[in-house]
Backbone as numpy.savetxt, mean C-alpha at the origin, in Angstrom:
# Nx Ny Nz CAx CAy CAz Cx Cy Cz
-1.56 -26.91 28.47 -2.41 -25.72 28.47 -1.52 -24.48 28.47
-1.83 -23.55 27.55 -1.04 -22.33 27.46 -1.29 -21.43 28.67
-0.29 -20.64 29.00 -0.41 -19.68 30.10 -1.53 -18.69 29.82
-2.44 -18.48 30.79 -3.61 -17.63 30.59 -3.20 -16.18 30.28
-2.19 -15.68 30.96 -1.74 -14.30 30.71 -1.25 -14.13 29.28
-0.51 -15.12 28.81 0.03 -15.06 27.44 -1.09 -15.08 26.41
-2.04 -16.00 26.60 -3.16 -16.10 25.66 -3.98 -14.81 25.69
-4.26 -14.30 26.90 -5.04 -13.06 27.03 -4.35 -11.90 26.30
-3.04 -11.81 26.50 -2.28 -10.73 25.86 -2.33 -10.86 24.33
-2.13 -12.08 23.83 -2.07 -12.27 22.38 -3.43 -12.07 21.72
-4.51 -12.47 22.39 -5.85 -12.21 21.84 -6.09 -10.70 21.77
-5.72 -10.00 22.86 -5.86 -8.55 22.85 -4.99 -7.89 21.79
-3.77 -8.40 21.64 -2.86 -7.85 20.63 -3.42 -8.06 19.23
-4.02 -9.24 19.01 -4.61 -9.54 17.70 -5.76 -8.59 17.39
-6.60 -8.33 18.39 -7.69 -7.37 18.20 -7.15 -5.99 17.86
-6.13 -5.57 18.61 -5.53 -4.27 18.36 -4.90 -4.17 16.99
-4.27 -5.26 16.54 -3.64 -5.28 15.22 -4.67 -5.12 14.11
-5.82 -5.76 14.29 -6.89 -5.66 13.29 -7.43 -4.25 13.18
-7.36 -3.50 14.28 -7.89 -2.14 14.30 -6.82 -1.10 13.99
-5.56 -1.52 13.98 -4.44 -0.58 13.87 -4.48 0.23 12.57
-4.91 -0.39 11.48 -4.91 0.30 10.19 -6.04 1.29 10.01
-7.01 1.30 10.93 -8.13 2.22 10.82 -7.65 3.63 11.16
-7.88 4.61 10.28 -7.41 5.98 10.54 -8.29 6.69 11.57
-8.31 6.16 12.77 -9.13 6.72 13.84 -8.41 6.47 15.16
-8.30 7.50 15.97 -7.62 7.36 17.25 -8.64 6.99 18.32
-8.64 5.73 18.70 -9.54 5.28 19.76 -9.07 5.82 21.11
-10.03 6.10 21.99 -9.72 6.33 23.40 -9.47 4.96 24.00
-8.22 4.65 24.28 -7.84 3.30 24.69 -8.55 2.89 25.98
-8.66 3.81 26.92 -9.32 3.46 28.18 -10.78 3.10 27.97
-11.49 3.90 27.15 -12.90 3.61 26.87 -13.03 2.30 26.09
-12.10 2.07 25.17 -12.12 0.83 24.39 -11.97 -0.39 25.31
-11.01 -0.31 26.23 -10.79 -1.43 27.15 -11.96 -1.61 28.11
-12.61 -0.48 28.49 -13.80 -0.58 29.34 -14.90 -1.36 28.62
-15.05 -1.10 27.30 -16.05 -1.82 26.51 -15.74 -3.29 26.40
-14.47 -3.61 26.18 -14.05 -5.02 26.10 -14.32 -5.72 27.44
-13.97 -5.04 28.53 -14.16 -5.64 29.86 -15.63 -5.88 30.16
-16.48 -4.90 29.84 -17.92 -5.05 30.08 -18.47 -6.24 29.31
-18.05 -6.37 28.04 -18.54 -7.47 27.21 -18.08 -8.82 27.75
-16.81 -8.90 28.16 -16.28 -10.16 28.68 -16.94 -10.54 30.01
-17.35 -9.55 30.77 -18.00 -9.83 32.05 -19.51 -9.99 31.93
-20.02 -9.84 30.71 -21.45 -10.04 30.49 -22.31 -8.88 30.95
-21.71 -7.70 31.14 -22.48 -6.54 31.56 -23.06 -5.81 30.36
-24.18 -5.10 30.49 -24.76 -4.35 29.37 -23.90 -3.14 29.04
-23.98 -2.70 27.79 -23.17 -1.56 27.35 -23.74 -0.24 27.83
-25.04 -0.22 28.17 -25.69 1.04 28.54 -26.36 1.71 27.36
-26.27 1.07 26.19 -26.92 1.59 24.98 -27.82 0.49 24.42
-28.95 0.90 23.86 -29.84 -0.07 23.22 -29.20 -0.54 21.92
-29.72 -1.63 21.37 -29.20 -2.15 20.10 -29.36 -1.11 19.00
-30.49 -0.40 19.00 -30.73 0.61 17.96 -29.75 1.78 18.11
-29.55 2.23 19.35 -28.61 3.33 19.59 -27.20 2.93 19.16
-26.80 1.71 19.51 -25.47 1.23 19.13 -25.31 1.23 17.62
-26.32 0.72 16.93 -26.26 0.64 15.47 -26.18 2.04 14.85
-26.99 2.97 15.37 -27.01 4.33 14.82 -25.68 5.05 15.06
-25.13 4.92 16.27 -23.86 5.59 16.60 -22.72 5.06 15.74
-22.63 3.73 15.64 -21.54 3.13 14.87 -21.71 3.38 13.38
-22.97 3.46 12.91 -23.22 3.75 11.50 -22.76 5.17 11.16
-23.08 6.14 12.04 -22.63 7.52 11.82 -21.11 7.61 11.85
-20.50 6.86 12.77 -19.04 6.85 12.88 -18.41 6.30 11.61
-18.96 5.20 11.07 -18.41 4.60 9.86 -18.57 5.52 8.66
-19.71 6.21 8.59 -19.92 7.15 7.48 -18.94 8.31 7.55
-18.72 8.81 8.77 -17.78 9.91 8.97 -16.36 9.47 8.63
-16.02 8.24 9.02 -14.70 7.69 8.73 -14.49 7.56 7.23
-15.52 7.07 6.55 -15.43 6.89 5.09 -15.27 8.24 4.39
-16.01 9.25 4.87 -15.91 10.59 4.28 -14.50 11.15 4.45
-13.92 10.97 5.63 -12.56 11.47 5.88 -11.54 10.73 5.02
-11.75 9.41 4.84 -10.84 8.64 3.99 -10.91 9.13 2.55
-12.13 9.43 2.07 -12.31 9.93 0.70 -11.64 11.29 0.53
-11.79 12.15 1.54 -11.18 13.48 1.48 -9.66 13.37 1.45
-9.11 12.48 2.28 -7.67 12.28 2.33 -7.15 11.69 1.03
-7.91 10.75 0.47 -7.52 10.13 -0.80 -7.49 11.17 -1.92
-8.50 12.04 -1.96 -8.53 13.09 -2.98 -7.35 14.03 -2.82
-7.03 14.38 -1.58 -5.88 15.24 -1.31 -4.59 14.59 -1.80
-4.45 13.28 -1.55 -3.26 12.56 -2.00 -3.18 12.50 -3.52
-4.32 12.34 -4.17 -4.34 12.28 -5.64 -3.91 13.62 -6.24
-4.39 14.70 -5.64 -4.01 16.03 -6.13 -2.50 16.25 -5.96
-1.99 15.89 -4.79 -0.54 16.00 -4.54 0.24 15.14 -5.52
-0.28 13.93 -5.79 0.40 13.02 -6.70 0.46 13.55 -8.11
-0.63 14.15 -8.58 -0.66 14.71 -9.93 0.35 15.87 -10.06
0.44 16.67 -9.00 1.41 17.77 -9.02 2.84 17.22 -9.00
3.07 16.18 -8.21 4.38 15.55 -8.16 4.79 15.05 -9.55
3.87 14.38 -10.23 4.18 13.81 -11.55 4.42 14.92 -12.58
3.62 15.98 -12.50 3.80 17.10 -13.43 5.17 17.74 -13.22
5.54 17.97 -11.96 6.85 18.55 -11.65 7.98 17.61 -12.06
7.77 16.32 -11.84 8.78 15.32 -12.17 9.10 15.33 -13.65
8.06 15.42 -14.46 8.23 15.41 -15.92 8.90 16.70 -16.39
8.57 17.79 -15.73 9.10 19.09 -16.14 10.56 19.26 -15.72
10.91 18.78 -14.54 12.23 19.06 -13.98 13.30 18.07 -14.42
12.90 16.85 -14.79 13.89 15.82 -15.12 13.73 15.39 -16.58
14.64 15.80 -17.45 14.53 15.47 -18.88 14.66 13.97 -19.16
15.17 13.20 -18.19 15.33 11.76 -18.41 14.06 10.97 -18.09
13.06 11.63 -17.53 11.80 10.95 -17.20 10.91 10.92 -18.43
10.35 9.76 -18.70 9.43 9.58 -19.84 8.06 9.18 -19.32
7.04 9.45 -20.11 5.68 9.12 -19.69 4.97 8.36 -20.79
4.26 7.31 -20.43 3.48 6.52 -21.37 2.06 7.08 -21.47
1.29 6.67 -22.46 -0.09 7.17 -22.60 -0.96 6.90 -21.37
-0.65 5.88 -20.60 -1.46 5.56 -19.42 -1.22 6.53 -18.26
-0.12 7.29 -18.33 0.25 8.18 -17.24 1.42 7.66 -16.42
1.85 6.43 -16.68 3.02 5.88 -16.00 4.26 6.65 -16.43
5.08 7.01 -15.45 6.36 7.63 -15.75 7.49 6.67 -15.37
8.60 6.77 -16.11 9.74 5.92 -15.79 11.04 6.61 -16.16
12.10 6.18 -15.47 13.43 6.72 -15.73 14.40 5.55 -15.77
15.22 5.51 -16.79 16.20 4.44 -16.93 17.43 4.77 -16.10
17.71 3.92 -15.11 18.93 4.06 -14.32 20.04 3.25 -14.98
19.69 2.06 -15.43 20.64 1.17 -16.10 19.86 0.34 -17.11
20.33 0.30 -18.34 19.65 -0.49 -19.38 20.29 -1.85 -19.50
19.49 -2.89 -19.38 20.00 -4.24 -19.49 20.12 -4.70 -20.93
20.64 -5.91 -21.11 20.86 -6.44 -22.46 20.05 -7.70 -22.72
19.26 -8.13 -21.72 18.47 -9.35 -21.91 17.17 -9.08 -22.64
16.25 -10.02 -22.54 14.97 -9.86 -23.21 13.97 -9.19 -22.27
12.87 -8.71 -22.84 11.82 -8.07 -22.06 10.72 -9.07 -21.74
10.10 -8.97 -20.58 9.04 -9.92 -20.22 7.71 -9.60 -20.89
6.89 -10.61 -21.01 5.49 -10.44 -21.40 4.66 -10.42 -20.13
3.42 -9.96 -20.24 2.55 -9.86 -19.07 2.32 -11.23 -18.43
2.43 -12.29 -19.20 2.17 -13.63 -18.69 3.40 -14.29 -18.07
4.54 -13.61 -18.11 5.77 -14.17 -17.57 5.85 -13.99 -16.05
6.70 -14.81 -15.45 7.08 -14.62 -14.05 8.42 -13.89 -14.04
8.55 -12.90 -13.17 9.78 -12.12 -13.12 10.41 -12.22 -11.73
11.74 -12.13 -11.70 12.49 -12.08 -10.44 13.07 -10.67 -10.34
12.73 -9.95 -9.26 13.13 -8.56 -9.15 13.65 -8.23 -7.75
14.40 -7.16 -7.70 14.73 -6.47 -6.46 14.09 -5.10 -6.57
13.57 -4.57 -5.48 12.88 -3.28 -5.57 12.85 -2.58 -4.22
12.64 -1.28 -4.30 12.31 -0.47 -3.13 11.13 0.41 -3.50
10.08 0.38 -2.67 8.90 1.18 -2.92 8.80 2.33 -1.93
8.53 3.53 -2.46 8.45 4.73 -1.62 7.19 5.52 -1.94
6.74 6.30 -0.96 5.76 7.34 -1.21 6.50 8.54 -1.79
5.76 9.51 -2.29 6.42 10.66 -2.94 7.20 11.52 -1.96
6.95 11.36 -0.64 7.73 12.12 0.34 9.01 11.38 0.74
9.27 10.24 0.09 10.49 9.48 0.36 10.34 8.38 1.38
9.15 8.25 1.99 8.92 7.20 2.98 8.97 5.82 2.33
9.85 4.95 2.79 9.94 3.58 2.26 8.84 2.73 2.91
7.98 2.10 2.08 6.94 1.24 2.63 7.21 -0.24 2.38
8.14 -0.54 1.49 8.47 -1.95 1.23 9.79 -2.00 0.47
10.60 -3.02 0.75 11.88 -3.13 0.05 12.42 -4.55 0.15
12.51 -5.21 -1.01 13.15 -6.53 -1.03 14.65 -6.37 -0.81
15.19 -5.21 -1.16 16.62 -4.95 -0.98 16.94 -4.93 0.51
16.11 -4.26 1.30 16.31 -4.22 2.75 16.17 -5.62 3.36
15.27 -6.42 2.80 15.10 -7.79 3.30 16.23 -8.70 2.85
16.94 -8.28 1.82 18.10 -9.04 1.35 17.74 -10.23 0.48
16.54 -10.24 -0.10 16.13 -11.37 -0.93 15.21 -10.90 -2.04
15.55 -11.14 -3.31 14.66 -10.73 -4.41 13.37 -11.54 -4.37
12.36 -11.05 -5.07 11.05 -11.69 -5.07 10.62 -11.99 -6.49
9.92 -13.10 -6.67 9.40 -13.45 -7.99 7.88 -13.49 -7.93
7.24 -13.14 -9.05 5.78 -13.12 -9.13 5.36 -13.08 -10.60
4.13 -13.53 -10.89 3.61 -13.39 -12.25 3.31 -11.92 -12.53
3.73 -11.44 -13.66 3.64 -10.02 -13.97 2.20 -9.53 -14.11
1.29 -10.45 -14.45 -0.10 -10.05 -14.57 -0.86 -10.17 -13.25
-0.12 -10.41 -12.15 -0.77 -10.54 -10.85 -0.45 -9.40 -9.90
0.09 -8.30 -10.43 0.47 -7.16 -9.59 -0.25 -5.90 -10.08
0.05 -4.76 -9.47 -0.61 -3.52 -9.87 -0.30 -3.19 -11.33
-1.21 -2.48 -11.96 -1.11 -2.20 -13.40 0.18 -1.47 -13.76
0.63 -0.57 -12.88 1.86 0.17 -13.16 3.08 -0.73 -13.24
3.10 -1.79 -12.44 4.19 -2.77 -12.51 4.07 -3.60 -13.79
2.87 -4.05 -14.08 2.67 -4.88 -15.27 3.14 -4.15 -16.52
2.77 -2.88 -16.62 3.18 -2.09 -17.78 4.67 -1.75 -17.72
5.12 -1.27 -16.55 6.49 -0.77 -16.44 7.55 -1.82 -16.67
7.35 -3.02 -16.12 8.38 -4.04 -16.27 8.47 -4.59 -17.69
7.38 -4.46 -18.46 7.45 -4.90 -19.86 8.30 -3.94 -20.70
8.58 -2.75 -20.16 9.46 -1.82 -20.86 10.94 -2.16 -20.62
11.19 -2.98 -19.60 12.55 -3.27 -19.17 13.10 -4.54 -19.82
14.41 -4.66 -19.80 15.10 -5.88 -20.22 15.81 -6.48 -19.02
16.07 -7.76 -19.07 16.82 -8.40 -17.99 18.13 -7.64 -17.76
18.41 -7.37 -16.49 19.60 -6.60 -16.14 19.35 -5.11 -16.02
18.13 -4.67 -16.34 17.80 -3.25 -16.26 17.48 -2.83 -14.84
17.63 -1.54 -14.62 17.17 -0.91 -13.38 16.45 0.38 -13.77
15.18 0.46 -13.41 14.35 1.62 -13.72 13.76 2.20 -12.44
13.40 3.47 -12.51 12.54 4.05 -11.48 11.15 4.23 -12.12
10.15 3.66 -11.48 8.77 3.78 -11.95 8.02 4.75 -11.06
7.35 5.71 -11.68 6.52 6.67 -10.96 5.07 6.34 -11.33
4.34 5.80 -10.38 3.05 5.18 -10.68 1.90 5.98 -10.06
1.03 6.59 -10.90 -0.13 7.30 -10.35 -1.09 6.34 -9.66
-1.91 6.87 -8.77 -2.76 6.01 -7.94 -3.68 5.11 -8.75
-4.14 5.60 -9.90 -5.08 4.79 -10.71 -4.39 3.57 -11.32
-3.06 3.56 -11.35 -2.31 2.39 -11.82 -1.70 1.63 -10.65
-2.03 2.08 -9.42 -1.50 1.43 -8.21 -2.66 0.86 -7.41
-2.94 1.44 -6.23 -3.98 0.88 -5.35 -5.23 1.74 -5.28
-5.35 2.73 -6.16 -6.56 3.53 -6.22 -6.81 4.31 -4.95
-8.09 4.42 -4.59 -8.50 5.26 -3.47 -8.43 4.55 -2.12
-8.18 3.26 -2.13 -8.21 2.49 -0.89 -6.84 2.46 -0.22
-6.84 2.54 1.13 -5.60 2.32 1.87 -5.15 0.89 1.64
-3.85 0.69 1.57 -3.30 -0.65 1.42 -2.12 -0.80 2.37
-2.39 -1.26 3.60 -1.34 -1.35 4.60 -0.76 0.03 4.87
0.56 0.20 4.70 1.19 1.49 4.97 1.00 2.51 3.85
0.29 2.14 2.79 0.10 3.03 1.64 -1.27 3.70 1.75
-1.31 5.01 1.97 -2.60 5.71 2.06 -3.32 5.72 0.71
-4.65 5.73 0.75 -5.44 5.78 -0.47 -5.09 7.00 -1.31
-5.12 6.84 -2.63 -4.85 7.94 -3.55 -3.38 8.24 -3.77
-2.49 7.40 -3.23 -1.06 7.71 -3.29 -0.43 7.40 -4.64
0.40 8.32 -5.11 1.33 8.05 -6.20 2.54 7.34 -5.60
3.02 6.31 -6.28 4.10 5.48 -5.73 5.36 5.58 -6.59
6.50 5.44 -5.94 7.79 5.47 -6.64 8.53 4.17 -6.33
8.84 3.41 -7.38 9.54 2.14 -7.21 10.87 2.18 -7.96
11.93 1.83 -7.30 13.20 1.58 -7.98 13.30 0.06 -8.15
13.32 -0.39 -9.39 13.18 -1.82 -9.70 14.35 -2.33 -10.51
14.91 -3.46 -10.08 15.93 -4.17 -10.86 15.29 -5.46 -11.40
15.26 -5.60 -12.72 14.74 -6.83 -13.33 15.90 -7.80 -13.46
15.90 -8.81 -12.58 17.01 -9.76 -12.53 16.87 -10.86 -13.58
15.68 -11.44 -13.66 15.51 -12.61 -14.54 14.04 -12.80 -14.89
13.81 -13.33 -16.08 12.46 -13.67 -16.52 12.29 -15.18 -16.44
11.16 -15.59 -15.89 10.85 -17.03 -15.70 12.04 -17.76 -15.07
12.39 -17.33 -13.85 13.55 -17.97 -13.17 13.31 -19.43 -12.91
14.36 -20.21 -12.96 14.28 -21.64 -12.71 14.02 -21.87 -11.22
């Protein structure tokens, strides 16, 4: 039998982890009071209808704030891309709005959308915040090219094995208006990508 304190802590930690991504600052003391009341079988002090109405208004307000933040991020992203294209003559843009810059041109073949690719990459927000990096983890990653965001599917087909590009991906070619882990909704993303191999053994 597992230690009760350990199990209690981990169940609580799991609940907190599930709520961590919600852009809302809970009053921790009130939250824990609610958990304690429920575990002890005590009433909340609110009727079922009141509870439903309060939480429904809260969810609507939360959704509105997320939409406003996403729109703000999209506007910032469009300005970033416009400035990027204007200030750096080496940046190119495709008809879809994807921008890319060649850091190193490889000599191998280019992948098709149906290929599996092996890559090293670092992903950043436009303010330079790193949200993911296979380079930091020290291990490249492989995936089917048609199973990732549209900006990757398009961008990597421009590359050859041995290439290193910087991809500037507008939100509509990335994760759209929805938050995705550490990536806020509406974000333009910047990836530095090394295409190591196509269809690795």
